[in-house]
C-alpha positions in Angstrom: 0.0 0.0 0.0 1.3 3.4 -1.0 0.5 6.5 1.1 0.3 9.9 -0.6 0.4 13.0 1.7 -0.4 16.4 0.2 0.7 19.7 1.7 0.9 23.4 0.7 -2.7 24.3 0.3 -4.2 27.4 1.8 -5.8 30.8 1.2 -4.4 33.0 -1.5 -5.5 36.2 -3.2 -6.3 36.3 -6.9 -3.2 36.5 -8.9 -1.1 34.8 -6.2 0.9 31.6 -6.2 1.0 28.4 -4.3 3.1 25.3 -4.4 1.5 21.9 -3.6 3.6 19.0 -2.6 2.8 15.3 -2.5 5.1 12.9 -0.7 4.8 9.2 -1.5 5.7 6.3 0.9 7.3 4.1 -1.7 10.8 3.5 -2.8 9.5 2.7 -6.2 8.1 6.2 -6.7 10.0 6.7 -9.9 7.9 4.1 -11.8 4.6 5.8 -11.0 2.8 8.2 -13.2 1.7 11.0 -10.9 -1.3 13.3 -11.3 -3.0 16.2 -9.6 -6.8 16.3 -9.6 -9.1 18.8 -8.1 -12.7 18.9 -7.0 -14.7 22.1 -6.5 -18.0 22.1 -4.5 -20.8 20.6 -6.5 -18.5 19.6 -9.4 -16.9 16.4 -10.5 -13.2 15.7 -9.8 -11.1 16.7 -12.8 -7.5 16.1 -13.9 -5.4 19.2 -13.5 -1.9 17.9 -14.5 0.0 14.7 -14.9 3.6 13.6 -15.2 4.8 10.2 -16.4 7.6 8.2 -15.0 9.7 9.5 -17.9 8.9 13.1 -17.2 6.3 13.9 -19.9 3.7 16.3 -18.7 0.1 17.1 -19.6 -2.3 19.8 -18.4 -5.9 20.7 -18.4 -6.6 23.6 -20.8 -7.8 25.7 -17.9 -4.4 25.7 -16.2 -2.0 25.6 -19.2 0.6 28.4 -18.9 -0.2 28.9 -15.2 0.5 25.6 -13.5 3.6 23.4 -13.7 3.9 19.9 -12.5 7.3 18.5 -11.6 8.7 15.5 -9.7 11.8 14.8 -7.6 12.3 11.1 -7.6 15.1 11.4 -5.0 12.6 12.8 -2.5 9.6 10.7 -3.7 7.7 13.9 -4.2 5.6 15.5 -6.9 4.9 19.2 -7.0 2.3 21.5 -8.5 3.4 25.0 -8.9 0.4 27.3 -9.3 0.7 30.9 -10.6 -1.9 33.5 -11.5 -4.5 31.8 -9.3 -8.1 32.7 -9.8 -11.2 32.2 -7.8 -12.3 29.4 -10.2 -9.1 27.5 -9.1 -10.7 27.1 -5.6 -11.0 23.4 -4.9 -9.7 20.4 -2.9 -6.6 19.2 -4.7 -5.8 15.5 -4.7 -2.5 13.7 -5.5 -2.8 10.5 -7.5 -0.3 7.8 -8.3 -0.7 5.1 -10.9 1.2 2.1 -12.0 -0.7 -0.5 -14.0 -3.6 -1.6 -11.8 -2.2 0.2 -8.8 -4.0 3.5 -8.2 -3.5 5.5 -5.0 -5.0 8.8 -3.7 -4.0 11.3 -1.1 -6.4 12.9 1.3 -6.5 16.2 -0.5 -5.5 19.7 0.4 -7.8 22.8 0.2 -6.9 25.7 -2.0 -9.0 28.8 -1.7 -8.5 31.8 -3.9 -10.3 34.8 -2.6 -9.7 38.5 -1.8 
């Protein structure tokens, strides 16, 4: 069983930045594709960004150019750098790790963008 622990959420003003972190409890972290999802109140969970074991990235259209996903395999950690945050980015952000049929989720971290 792999545990994923997110951190870095909080309250930020529109136009501000945050960095989310997700630490994984596995020494085989490098083989996992890692993703960030988010779920706003009353909405379905959506994929925000993903990074493969090889380092290829993909982003939702709504965050392209503002968010950057990265990983540090030496620290078993994936990051989500979020810039130019807007109120519509308010959501619970979840870390996800996938390797074939193995699929793990973190507990989520709240991001609130408000003045």
